[in-house]
C-alpha positions as CSV (number, residue, x, y, z in Angstrom):
1,X,-20.0,-18.9,14.6
2,X,-19.2,-15.7,16.5
3,X,-15.3,-16.2,15.0
4,X,-16.6,-16.2,11.5
5,X,-19.0,-13.2,12.1
6,X,-16.2,-11.3,13.7
7,X,-14.1,-12.2,10.3
8,X,-17.0,-11.1,8.2
9,X,-17.5,-8.1,9.4
10,X,-13.8,-7.0,9.8
11,X,-13.2,-8.1,6.2
12,X,-15.6,-6.0,4.8
13,X,-14.9,-3.2,7.1
14,X,-11.3,-3.2,5.6
15,X,-12.5,-3.6,2.1
16,X,-15.1,-0.6,2.6
17,X,-12.3,1.5,4.3
18,X,-9.8,1.0,1.7
19,X,-12.1,1.7,-1.1
20,X,-13.6,5.2,0.8
21,X,-9.6,6.2,1.2
22,X,-9.1,5.5,-2.5
23,X,-11.8,7.7,-3.3
24,X,-10.7,10.7,-1.3
25,X,-7.2,10.2,-2.4
26,X,-8.7,10.4,-6.0
27,X,-10.9,13.4,-4.8
28,X,-7.7,15.5,-3.8
29,X,-6.9,18.9,-5.1
30,X,-4.3,19.2,-8.0
31,X,-0.8,18.6,-6.2
32,X,2.1,20.7,-6.6
33,X,4.0,19.2,-9.5
34,X,7.2,17.2,-9.0
35,X,8.1,15.7,-11.9
36,X,11.2,13.3,-11.6
37,X,12.9,12.3,-15.0
38,X,12.9,10.2,-16.2
39,X,9.4,9.3,-16.2
40,X,8.4,5.6,-16.7
41,X,5.6,6.3,-18.9
42,X,7.5,8.4,-21.6
43,X,8.3,6.8,-24.5
44,X,11.3,7.7,-26.2
45,X,13.0,9.4,-23.3
46,X,13.8,6.6,-21.1
47,X,17.0,8.1,-20.0
48,X,15.8,11.4,-19.0
49,X,14.2,14.7,-21.0
50,X,10.5,14.8,-21.8
51,X,8.2,15.2,-24.6
52,X,7.9,18.9,-23.4
53,X,11.2,19.5,-25.1
54,X,9.8,18.8,-28.6
55,X,9.0,21.1,-31.2
56,X,5.2,22.1,-31.2
57,X,4.5,19.7,-28.3
58,X,1.5,21.1,-27.9
59,X,0.0,19.7,-31.3
60,X,1.1,15.8,-30.7
61,X,-0.2,13.6,-28.8
62,X,2.3,12.3,-25.9
63,X,2.8,8.4,-26.0
64,X,2.6,6.5,-23.1
65,X,4.0,3.2,-22.1
66,X,2.1,0.9,-19.6
67,X,4.9,-1.7,-20.0
68,X,7.1,1.2,-18.6
69,X,5.3,1.7,-15.5
70,X,4.8,-1.8,-14.8
71,X,8.6,-2.3,-15.2
72,X,9.0,0.3,-12.6
73,X,6.4,-1.1,-10.2
74,X,8.1,-4.2,-10.1
75,X,11.4,-3.4,-9.6
76,X,10.1,-1.3,-6.6
77,X,7.3,-3.8,-5.3
78,X,9.4,-7.0,-5.8
79,X,13.0,-5.8,-5.2
80,X,12.9,-2.7,-3.1
81,X,15.0,-0.8,-5.4
82,X,14.9,2.8,-3.9
83,X,15.7,1.2,-0.4
84,X,18.7,-0.9,-1.5
85,X,20.4,2.1,-3.3
86,X,19.5,4.5,-0.8
87,X,19.5,3.0,2.6
88,X,20.9,-0.6,2.4
89,X,21.0,-1.4,6.1
90,X,17.3,-0.6,6.6
91,X,16.9,-2.8,3.1
92,X,18.1,-5.6,4.7
93,X,15.5,-5.8,7.3
94,X,12.6,-4.3,5.2
95,X,13.0,-6.5,2.2
96,X,12.3,-9.9,4.0
97,X,9.7,-8.3,6.1
98,X,7.7,-7.2,3.1
99,X,8.4,-10.2,0.8
100,X,7.3,-12.5,3.9
101,X,4.1,-10.8,4.1
102,X,3.8,-11.2,0.4
103,X,4.2,-14.6,0.4
104,X,1.3,-14.9,3.1
105,X,-1.2,-13.2,1.0
106,X,-0.5,-15.9,-1.6
107,X,-0.6,-18.2,0.7
108,X,-3.9,-17.2,1.8
109,X,-5.2,-17.2,-2.0
110,X,-3.8,-20.8,-2.1
111,X,-6.1,-21.5,1.0
112,X,-8.9,-20.2,-0.9
113,X,-8.1,-22.2,-3.7
114,X,-7.6,-25.3,-2.0
115,X,-10.9,-24.7,-0.2
116,X,-12.9,-24.0,-3.5
117,X,-11.2,-27.5,-4.8
118,X,-12.8,-29.2,-1.6
119,X,-16.1,-27.6,-2.2
120,X,-15.8,-29.1,-5.9
121,X,-15.4,-32.5,-4.4
122,X,-11.7,-33.0,-4.4
123,X,-10.3,-34.4,-1.6
124,X,-6.8,-33.7,-0.3
125,X,-6.5,-37.1,1.3
126,X,-4.2,-39.6,0.2
127,X,-4.6,-41.0,-2.7
128,X,-5.0,-36.8,-3.7
129,X,-5.5,-36.1,-7.3
130,X,-2.4,-33.9,-9.0
131,X,-4.3,-30.7,-8.9
132,X,-4.8,-31.0,-4.8
133,X,-1.2,-32.0,-4.6
134,X,0.2,-29.3,-6.4
135,X,-2.2,-26.9,-4.0
136,X,-1.1,-28.6,-1.1
137,X,2.5,-28.4,-1.6
138,X,2.5,-24.7,-2.8
139,X,0.2,-23.8,0.3
140,X,2.7,-25.5,2.6
141,X,6.2,-24.1,1.0
142,X,4.6,-20.4,0.8
143,X,3.0,-20.4,4.2
144,X,5.8,-21.7,6.2
145,X,8.5,-19.6,4.6
146,X,6.2,-16.5,4.8
147,X,6.1,-17.0,8.3
148,X,9.5,-17.7,9.0
149,X,10.8,-14.6,6.6
150,X,8.3,-12.3,7.9
151,X,9.1,-12.9,11.8
152,X,12.6,-12.3,10.8
153,X,12.0,-9.3,9.0
154,X,10.1,-7.8,11.8
155,X,12.3,-8.4,14.4
156,X,15.0,-7.1,12.5
157,X,13.0,-4.0,11.9
158,X,11.9,-3.7,15.7
159,X,15.5,-3.8,16.6
160,X,17.0,-1.6,13.9
161,X,14.4,1.3,14.7
162,X,15.6,0.9,18.5
163,X,19.3,1.1,17.4
164,X,19.8,3.2,14.5
165,X,20.6,6.7,15.4
166,X,19.4,8.1,11.7
167,X,16.1,6.5,12.3
168,X,15.3,7.3,15.5
169,X,13.8,11.0,14.8
170,X,11.7,9.4,12.3
171,X,10.2,6.9,14.6
172,X,7.2,7.6,16.5
173,X,5.3,5.2,19.2
174,X,3.0,4.0,16.5
175,X,5.6,2.5,14.4
176,X,7.0,0.1,17.3
177,X,2.9,-0.6,18.1
178,X,2.6,-1.7,14.5
179,X,5.6,-3.6,14.1
180,X,4.5,-5.5,17.5
181,X,1.1,-6.2,16.3
182,X,2.4,-7.9,13.4
183,X,5.0,-10.1,15.1
184,X,2.3,-11.4,17.6
185,X,0.1,-12.3,14.5
186,X,2.9,-13.9,12.6
187,X,4.2,-15.7,15.7
188,X,0.8,-17.1,16.4
189,X,0.5,-18.2,13.0
190,X,4.0,-20.0,13.2
191,X,3.2,-21.7,16.6
192,X,-0.3,-22.9,15.1
193,X,1.6,-24.7,12.0
194,X,4.6,-25.6,14.2
195,X,2.4,-27.0,16.9
196,X,-1.0,-28.0,15.9
197,X,-1.4,-27.7,12.2
198,X,1.6,-29.0,10.1
199,X,-0.4,-29.8,6.9
200,X,-2.5,-26.3,7.3
201,X,-5.7,-28.7,7.0
202,X,-7.4,-26.7,9.8
203,X,-6.6,-23.3,7.8
204,X,-8.1,-24.6,4.9
205,X,-11.1,-26.2,6.5
206,X,-11.8,-22.7,7.8
207,X,-11.3,-20.8,4.7
208,X,-14.1,-23.6,3.4
209,X,-16.4,-22.8,6.0
210,X,-16.4,-18.9,5.3
211,X,-17.2,-19.6,2.0
212,X,-20.0,-22.0,2.3
213,X,-21.3,-20.3,5.4
214,X,-20.8,-24.2,7.3
215,X,-20.2,-24.6,11.0
216,X,-16.8,-23.3,12.2
217,X,-14.1,-26.7,12.4
218,X,-12.0,-27.4,15.3
219,X,-9.3,-24.5,15.5
220,X,-6.4,-24.8,17.8
221,X,-5.7,-21.8,20.6
222,X,-2.9,-20.6,18.6
223,X,-5.0,-20.2,15.4
224,X,-7.8,-18.7,17.3
225,X,-5.4,-15.8,18.8
226,X,-4.0,-15.1,15.7
227,X,-7.1,-14.9,13.9
228,X,-8.7,-12.9,16.5
229,X,-5.8,-10.3,16.1
230,X,-5.7,-10.4,12.4
231,X,-9.4,-9.5,12.3
232,X,-8.7,-6.4,14.6
233,X,-5.7,-5.7,12.6
234,X,-7.8,-5.5,9.3
235,X,-9.9,-3.0,10.9
236,X,-7.1,-0.9,12.5
237,X,-4.9,-1.1,9.2
238,X,-6.8,1.8,6.9
239,X,-6.3,4.6,9.6
240,X,-2.6,4.2,9.8
241,X,0.3,4.8,7.3
242,X,0.4,0.8,6.8
243,X,-1.8,1.8,3.8
244,X,0.9,2.9,1.9
245,X,0.9,0.1,-0.6
246,X,-2.6,1.7,-2.0
247,X,-1.1,5.2,-1.7
248,X,1.6,4.4,-4.1
249,X,-0.2,4.7,-7.1
250,X,-0.9,8.2,-6.1
251,X,2.3,8.8,-5.3
252,X,3.6,7.8,-8.5
253,X,0.8,8.5,-11.0
254,X,-0.2,11.8,-9.5
255,X,3.1,13.2,-8.1
256,X,6.3,11.7,-9.5
257,X,4.9,11.0,-13.0
258,X,2.3,13.6,-13.6
259,X,3.5,15.5,-16.6
260,X,0.2,16.6,-17.8
261,X,0.3,20.3,-19.4
262,X,-2.4,23.0,-17.9
263,X,-3.8,23.6,-21.6
264,X,-6.7,25.9,-22.4
265,X,-9.8,24.3,-22.3
266,X,-8.5,21.1,-20.6
267,X,-9.7,19.1,-17.9
268,X,-6.7,20.1,-15.5
269,X,-7.7,23.8,-16.4
270,X,-11.1,23.2,-15.0
271,X,-9.4,21.7,-12.0
272,X,-7.2,24.3,-11.5
273,X,-9.8,27.1,-11.9
274,X,-11.9,25.4,-9.2
275,X,-8.9,25.1,-6.7
276,X,-8.4,28.9,-7.5
277,X,-11.5,29.5,-5.5
278,X,-10.6,28.1,-2.7
279,X,-10.7,30.4,0.7
280,X,-6.9,30.4,2.6
281,X,-7.4,30.2,6.0
282,X,-4.3,30.9,7.6
283,X,-2.0,33.8,7.4
284,X,2.0,34.4,7.2
285,X,4.0,37.6,6.5
286,X,4.2,37.0,2.9
287,X,0.3,36.5,2.4
288,X,-2.9,37.2,4.3
289,X,-5.7,35.0,5.4
290,X,-9.2,35.2,3.9
291,X,-8.2,35.6,0.3
292,X,-8.9,32.9,-2.0
293,X,-5.9,31.4,-4.1
294,X,-6.7,33.1,-7.3
295,X,-6.6,36.4,-5.7
296,X,-2.9,35.4,-4.3
297,X,-1.9,34.1,-7.5
298,X,-3.2,37.4,-9.1
299,X,-0.6,39.3,-6.9
300,X,-3.8,40.8,-4.9
301,X,-2.7,39.7,-1.3
302,X,-3.9,42.7,0.1
303,X,-1.1,43.0,2.8
304,X,2.0,40.7,2.9
305,X,4.8,43.0,0.9
306,X,3.0,46.0,1.3
307,X,3.0,46.0,4.9
308,X,6.7,45.6,4.8
309,X,7.0,48.5,2.7
310,X,7.4,46.8,-0.9
311,X,5.4,47.6,-3.8
312,X,5.0,44.6,-6.5
313,X,5.3,45.4,-9.8
């Protein structure tokens, strides 16, 4: 029972922390605009350019394409297109690593589906129904391939970061720790399957016990270690850069693709006015602390250039 309580607490903490982080990002001040064209949601400018180039654009409602955004994100998430183009050597390892993790996420969903099928009274024992067979073999295929591909990619990334002189300046001890943490979890799951649970029946029974609040089934040592580490990883993950899967939404939609104009009376203008009231708590030769951003933008720095004998016109 203690294992189930640990899993419940860590999972709920992960969900809560992820939601809190998403809310925090959504409330961040307006970013410094960095539109990179072509923008995925622009219609009629797929090869570049912008609606801002059109005559009287302020009188028109820009056409947006959700499909264009989804197509771009699908290429990035499923193919890692930018990494493939810009750093092919890294792509050979980071792609299988992430694909392995994606497969294991689907594997967990299939385990949940299998557990729900069992709760509904469908047995996975022979002779099994067609639904049980489909879920069973998909679970096997995705689980085994996910563990193997993920382990290979994780080992490759560790070796790549240890030996690539171009990556070393951007690699901190936490990167090695995170990859090692994930590798141990993947290895424990792989050993659990290879030695103790070739059909993933124990894993499915565990999921069933979690959704029915029943007693914990027999768990092999490798699965126990993996479950404890995975639960602790869920608590640890929201405080690391491994949440980039969540932050990518804000990176693309709030930075790279945000071409919303600052029109008089608009929502953006109200947000900007609020930001202009924020005080500056640092100083430099070109500005002075204690002022607000509005005073800096209006040119009333009260120092900076005048100290250097220059006068603004």
